[in-house]
Legacy VTK file of the C-alpha trace (Angstrom):
# vtk DataFile Version 3.0
C-alpha trace
ASCII
DATASET POLYDATA
POINTS 397 float
64.256 -93.769 26.002
61.440 -92.879 24.136
63.721 -89.963 22.483
66.486 -92.524 21.494
63.858 -94.725 20.143
62.550 -91.767 17.973
65.401 -90.585 16.843
66.416 -94.105 16.105
63.492 -94.413 13.740
64.092 -90.903 12.153
68.050 -91.963 11.856
66.840 -95.063 9.083
64.189 -92.913 7.005
67.151 -90.243 6.477
69.322 -93.663 5.973
66.462 -95.115 4.156
65.970 -92.296 2.113
69.712 -91.298 1.473
69.506 -95.420 -0.063
67.657 -94.654 -2.118
68.372 -91.857 -3.939
72.474 -93.466 -3.799
71.366 -96.747 -5.571
68.808 -94.691 -7.932
71.284 -91.276 -9.150
74.859 -92.336 -8.332
75.796 -94.389 -11.682
79.002 -93.953 -13.535
79.453 -89.900 -15.361
80.490 -90.390 -19.187
82.969 -88.553 -20.504
82.963 -88.610 -23.939
86.084 -87.472 -25.952
88.662 -87.051 -22.822
91.442 -87.068 -25.356
89.919 -84.210 -27.373
90.701 -79.952 -26.429
87.668 -78.765 -24.872
88.995 -81.758 -21.763
92.046 -78.993 -21.815
90.562 -76.307 -20.206
88.651 -78.838 -17.052
91.639 -78.771 -14.818
88.983 -81.751 -12.690
88.140 -83.660 -14.706
86.338 -86.386 -12.266
83.212 -84.902 -11.130
82.765 -85.033 -6.920
81.581 -88.540 -6.352
79.317 -86.486 -4.577
77.589 -85.427 -6.232
73.196 -85.975 -6.898
69.993 -83.914 -7.353
68.888 -82.277 -4.429
66.854 -83.996 -2.223
63.781 -82.832 -2.499
63.641 -82.917 -6.053
66.050 -85.607 -7.057
63.006 -88.744 -6.791
62.244 -87.793 -10.596
63.565 -86.505 -13.575
60.830 -83.865 -14.180
60.990 -82.665 -11.091
64.163 -81.865 -11.101
63.436 -80.296 -14.051
60.412 -78.202 -12.602
62.795 -76.879 -9.985
65.560 -75.698 -12.456
62.759 -73.173 -13.658
60.971 -72.159 -9.798
64.770 -72.251 -7.264
66.922 -69.169 -7.537
64.532 -66.550 -9.165
65.286 -63.050 -8.864
63.896 -59.607 -9.135
66.578 -58.090 -11.555
66.205 -57.250 -14.861
68.965 -56.707 -17.333
69.187 -53.947 -19.996
67.443 -54.136 -23.946
69.245 -53.557 -26.249
67.331 -54.295 -29.961
68.903 -55.102 -33.023
68.234 -55.945 -36.003
67.855 -59.635 -37.969
69.458 -60.409 -41.752
66.015 -59.789 -42.527
64.923 -57.027 -40.705
62.966 -58.510 -38.271
63.252 -56.841 -34.807
65.165 -58.938 -31.790
66.807 -58.346 -29.017
70.184 -58.654 -26.337
69.709 -58.445 -22.978
72.728 -57.165 -21.386
73.943 -57.769 -17.816
74.608 -54.714 -15.933
73.927 -52.979 -12.525
75.326 -49.238 -10.795
78.288 -51.271 -9.411
79.287 -53.289 -12.014
78.381 -51.114 -15.846
81.881 -49.943 -16.332
84.311 -52.996 -18.097
87.748 -52.376 -20.165
87.772 -52.446 -23.940
89.117 -56.174 -23.433
87.137 -57.883 -20.768
85.909 -61.238 -21.702
82.445 -61.714 -22.591
79.730 -64.236 -22.014
77.128 -64.652 -24.337
74.209 -66.920 -23.648
71.355 -68.587 -25.060
67.961 -69.152 -23.581
65.460 -72.133 -23.676
61.669 -72.838 -25.418
60.194 -69.590 -25.335
62.330 -68.527 -22.069
64.595 -65.013 -21.667
67.159 -63.464 -19.402
64.574 -64.314 -16.799
65.046 -68.080 -16.243
66.774 -68.532 -13.020
69.742 -71.007 -14.205
70.586 -68.787 -16.983
70.233 -66.075 -14.855
71.571 -67.189 -11.599
75.371 -67.628 -14.175
74.849 -64.208 -16.259
75.016 -62.121 -12.699
77.588 -64.664 -11.017
79.952 -64.347 -13.926
78.787 -59.973 -14.404
79.252 -59.533 -10.312
82.361 -61.924 -9.426
84.723 -62.219 -12.733
84.169 -59.508 -13.893
82.708 -60.424 -18.009
80.597 -58.757 -19.262
77.629 -60.567 -19.854
74.221 -60.532 -22.417
71.412 -62.774 -23.478
70.409 -62.640 -27.168
66.750 -63.488 -27.111
64.262 -65.688 -29.524
62.080 -63.188 -32.299
58.750 -62.471 -29.862
60.158 -63.813 -26.440
61.086 -62.300 -23.507
58.505 -59.127 -24.100
60.191 -58.594 -26.903
58.163 -57.073 -30.019
57.668 -59.822 -33.595
57.760 -57.436 -36.373
57.900 -59.752 -38.943
56.414 -62.878 -40.452
59.503 -65.409 -39.325
59.412 -66.791 -36.024
61.768 -68.041 -33.795
62.959 -72.002 -33.821
65.497 -75.127 -33.333
67.117 -74.437 -36.901
67.002 -70.187 -36.449
70.813 -69.380 -35.824
70.535 -66.120 -38.383
69.323 -63.642 -35.614
72.459 -65.573 -32.941
74.794 -64.561 -35.791
73.936 -60.977 -35.838
74.384 -60.847 -32.468
77.783 -61.918 -31.999
78.705 -59.914 -35.303
77.601 -57.060 -33.176
79.592 -57.591 -30.254
82.863 -58.487 -31.761
82.566 -55.654 -33.646
81.935 -53.014 -30.710
84.670 -55.383 -28.975
87.151 -56.313 -30.977
89.676 -56.752 -28.179
87.033 -59.120 -25.989
87.477 -62.757 -25.886
83.680 -64.388 -26.284
82.259 -67.724 -24.779
78.893 -68.803 -26.376
77.051 -70.696 -23.428
73.282 -72.383 -24.279
71.072 -73.951 -22.711
68.243 -76.179 -24.220
66.550 -75.326 -27.464
69.246 -72.654 -26.978
72.122 -75.119 -26.921
70.342 -76.475 -29.781
71.093 -73.840 -31.958
74.332 -72.144 -30.771
75.852 -76.109 -31.141
73.787 -76.156 -34.849
75.099 -72.356 -35.628
78.825 -73.694 -35.123
78.725 -76.145 -37.822
76.717 -75.611 -40.297
78.923 -73.877 -42.196
81.817 -76.528 -42.520
79.698 -79.749 -41.597
79.456 -82.979 -44.381
75.359 -81.990 -43.918
74.104 -79.093 -45.608
71.230 -77.080 -44.006
67.603 -77.216 -45.741
67.208 -73.658 -44.791
70.816 -71.980 -45.398
70.181 -68.178 -43.967
72.425 -65.180 -45.253
76.023 -65.802 -42.819
75.853 -69.281 -44.533
74.627 -68.466 -48.378
77.197 -65.750 -47.954
79.793 -67.660 -46.158
80.472 -65.583 -43.963
82.567 -66.451 -40.549
81.678 -66.869 -37.565
83.768 -64.210 -35.195
87.081 -64.793 -34.554
87.034 -63.429 -31.053
84.466 -67.028 -30.402
86.806 -69.324 -29.077
84.873 -71.839 -27.036
80.916 -72.858 -26.959
79.217 -74.943 -23.784
76.207 -76.244 -24.756
73.740 -77.677 -22.200
70.978 -80.463 -22.494
71.320 -79.999 -25.880
68.033 -81.668 -27.775
70.710 -83.020 -30.139
68.105 -85.023 -32.291
64.192 -84.144 -32.682
63.346 -86.747 -35.011
64.661 -88.885 -32.575
62.553 -86.879 -29.527
59.770 -85.831 -31.623
59.426 -90.054 -32.134
59.666 -91.131 -29.061
58.146 -87.880 -26.630
54.559 -89.107 -25.423
51.443 -87.181 -25.367
51.766 -85.496 -22.392
55.297 -84.382 -22.753
53.997 -83.152 -26.584
51.334 -81.023 -24.494
53.792 -79.793 -22.188
56.938 -78.928 -24.875
53.375 -77.366 -27.428
52.003 -75.114 -24.427
54.489 -72.469 -24.761
54.430 -72.061 -28.426
50.616 -71.897 -28.521
51.610 -69.355 -26.081
53.872 -67.409 -27.924
51.724 -67.480 -31.301
48.966 -65.971 -29.293
50.486 -63.272 -28.935
52.433 -62.607 -32.121
48.736 -63.619 -33.548
48.449 -59.977 -34.851
52.252 -59.719 -36.764
51.649 -63.912 -38.707
47.318 -63.735 -39.752
48.702 -61.573 -42.477
50.334 -65.090 -43.955
48.318 -66.714 -47.027
46.260 -69.237 -45.134
46.842 -68.487 -42.334
43.448 -67.994 -40.235
42.383 -71.050 -42.485
45.254 -73.066 -40.608
44.330 -71.620 -37.465
40.743 -73.072 -37.670
41.501 -76.124 -38.393
44.622 -76.295 -35.982
41.805 -75.190 -33.111
38.932 -77.256 -34.308
41.275 -79.780 -34.050
41.943 -79.436 -30.519
45.171 -81.265 -30.907
47.894 -78.594 -28.753
50.612 -81.020 -29.215
54.514 -80.248 -30.027
54.476 -82.021 -33.350
51.284 -80.585 -34.388
52.514 -77.300 -33.266
55.480 -77.757 -35.445
54.027 -79.088 -38.570
50.787 -77.046 -38.501
53.008 -73.455 -38.122
56.817 -73.563 -37.737
56.597 -75.122 -40.958
55.085 -73.030 -42.991
56.226 -69.676 -41.331
60.365 -71.168 -41.572
59.300 -72.342 -45.374
59.872 -76.222 -44.703
57.489 -78.697 -46.317
57.033 -80.988 -43.922
57.457 -81.013 -39.733
60.011 -83.767 -40.208
61.925 -81.897 -42.961
61.637 -79.548 -40.335
63.087 -82.129 -37.316
65.632 -83.195 -39.276
66.876 -79.867 -40.399
67.374 -78.103 -37.085
68.744 -81.452 -35.200
72.051 -80.277 -34.485
73.442 -83.787 -34.566
73.770 -83.342 -37.828
76.496 -80.742 -38.196
78.779 -82.184 -35.330
81.858 -82.598 -37.572
81.751 -78.920 -39.134
82.389 -77.412 -35.320
85.562 -76.194 -35.355
86.182 -74.173 -31.814
85.820 -75.822 -28.341
83.096 -77.359 -27.214
81.304 -79.086 -24.308
78.369 -80.743 -24.191
76.569 -81.382 -20.251
73.913 -84.024 -20.988
71.809 -85.936 -18.024
71.158 -89.330 -18.845
67.889 -89.446 -17.578
66.770 -85.753 -19.037
63.413 -86.539 -19.682
63.294 -83.999 -23.067
67.425 -83.746 -24.198
67.174 -87.543 -24.415
69.921 -89.689 -24.001
69.238 -91.500 -26.894
69.615 -88.863 -29.256
73.537 -87.907 -28.471
75.981 -88.063 -31.087
78.396 -89.879 -29.070
80.686 -91.376 -31.933
80.616 -88.307 -33.660
81.386 -85.744 -30.753
84.148 -88.360 -29.955
85.359 -88.522 -34.059
85.538 -84.242 -33.646
88.733 -83.428 -31.528
87.055 -79.349 -31.314
83.991 -81.488 -28.376
83.531 -83.125 -26.157
80.603 -84.469 -23.621
80.012 -84.915 -19.749
77.145 -86.735 -18.912
76.014 -87.447 -15.542
73.807 -90.140 -14.093
71.509 -87.379 -13.204
69.530 -84.269 -12.684
67.048 -84.191 -15.382
66.544 -81.441 -17.615
68.476 -78.391 -16.378
68.018 -79.432 -12.846
71.839 -80.226 -12.110
71.517 -79.260 -8.148
73.985 -80.277 -5.803
72.358 -82.451 -2.923
71.920 -80.378 0.113
71.756 -77.065 -2.148
70.136 -75.660 -5.391
72.206 -72.562 -5.229
75.177 -74.668 -6.192
74.650 -76.397 -9.726
77.284 -78.451 -11.038
76.696 -77.202 -14.894
77.309 -73.915 -13.931
80.414 -74.809 -11.602
81.664 -76.659 -14.854
81.123 -73.627 -17.384
82.957 -70.919 -15.143
85.963 -73.210 -14.763
86.276 -74.552 -18.552
84.897 -70.778 -19.905
87.285 -68.911 -17.406
90.225 -71.338 -18.294
89.759 -70.371 -22.291
89.517 -66.842 -21.649
92.844 -66.744 -19.708
94.538 -69.408 -22.042
97.936 -67.632 -23.647
96.495 -67.009 -26.628
96.600 -63.672 -27.958
93.426 -61.856 -27.739
92.005 -61.190 -32.016
92.685 -57.117 -33.237
LINES 1 398
397 0 1 2 3 4 5 6 7 8 9 10 11 12 13 14 15 16 17 18 19 20 21 22 23 24 25 26 27 28 29 30 31 32 33 34 35 36 37 38 39 40 41 42 43 44 45 46 47 48 49 50 51 52 53 54 55 56 57 58 59 60 61 62 63 64 65 66 67 68 69 70 71 72 73 74 75 76 77 78 79 80 81 82 83 84 85 86 87 88 89 90 91 92 93 94 95 96 97 98 99 100 101 102 103 104 105 106 107 108 109 110 111 112 113 114 115 116 117 118 119 120 121 122 123 124 125 126 127 128 129 130 131 132 133 134 135 136 137 138 139 140 141 142 143 144 145 146 147 148 149 150 151 152 153 154 155 156 157 158 159 160 161 162 163 164 165 166 167 168 169 170 171 172 173 174 175 176 177 178 179 180 181 182 183 184 185 186 187 188 189 190 191 192 193 194 195 196 197 198 199 200 201 202 203 204 205 206 207 208 209 210 211 212 213 214 215 216 217 218 219 220 221 222 223 224 225 226 227 228 229 230 231 232 233 234 235 236 237 238 239 240 241 242 243 244 245 246 247 248 249 250 251 252 253 254 255 256 257 258 259 260 261 262 263 264 265 266 267 268 269 270 271 272 273 274 275 276 277 278 279 280 281 282 283 284 285 286 287 288 289 290 291 292 293 294 295 296 297 298 299 300 301 302 303 304 305 306 307 308 309 310 311 312 313 314 315 316 317 318 319 320 321 322 323 324 325 326 327 328 329 330 331 332 333 334 335 336 337 338 339 340 341 342 343 344 345 346 347 348 349 350 351 352 353 354 355 356 357 358 359 360 361 362 363 364 365 366 367 368 369 370 371 372 373 374 375 376 377 378 379 380 381 382 383 384 385 386 387 388 389 390 391 392 393 394 395 396
């Protein structure tokens, strides 16, 4: 009898816990631009109603977010290649290959990944997808690294930022030239999601970027082999984010930027006035993201103010210019890429763009209820990109 009572109590506890999760997160999934072209690539028009954050991490979006960077870690290391940007600066691309998967057909599809703030090809959320597409789907998979990230050198005074699309263009052009018969898909996460969205729209948008890189000023086209893109947890509106972020989150985002600067100090200390700027920054003892951007990012990237940089980097301004099928995946409770910054009207107006916005998932934490190895965003990416790769459209010669 005691055992039955204990089991009954446990059953009640489990039911209450499940009910709290269900009530808190089983909201309506939003489909923006459902009649637009990106949704033609998705056979499953609706997400499974059982979707919710993993039971261990789902009670708080920041905990859910932290889990995205701690679950599914791997010791795998891809093969690095060094490329040179439009200004001659070095940056890296990491190819996903291993002993059994290193001999692809000339026309094998190519998946190009772009990581988030100060990340790289070792990020669990990115590497899990990269290994799956390389080993199980037979795609060439490669990650484009921001300058100075993931163990790469910073050889110029130019540091990466949320508006810096130059190296991405060089990488895509190099890859497409090397494999002219292969279709290419582009997937970006967080800050990388913002960079790819800006890159896809900045040439043809009605809004012109304040800092125009060489590929924009010379009107160099996006490679024709690039047929689709997915932007996951894109911040969209950095001006809006800067206004809303509290100090705790500002410090959270500023910490990796400080580490980045310290690591590459020898490369940028020769800039006129840099030591004085660094001294004032350290004396202030204010390491918030916005203070870093106002002090260093603007100086090293050619902007007059942090506000000018945030406005220029906000991919929401360039959505109208996107000309290939592009799907955005976001969570309504994302604490970093805020729902309030998503340009819903612009996405719906452009027939080449669409968005799936879940009620939960935090930032990059789209786990299933009982298995962190399965993530909703990855399943959508695989379905979306596979359909695009297998479309009847002829490959570009």
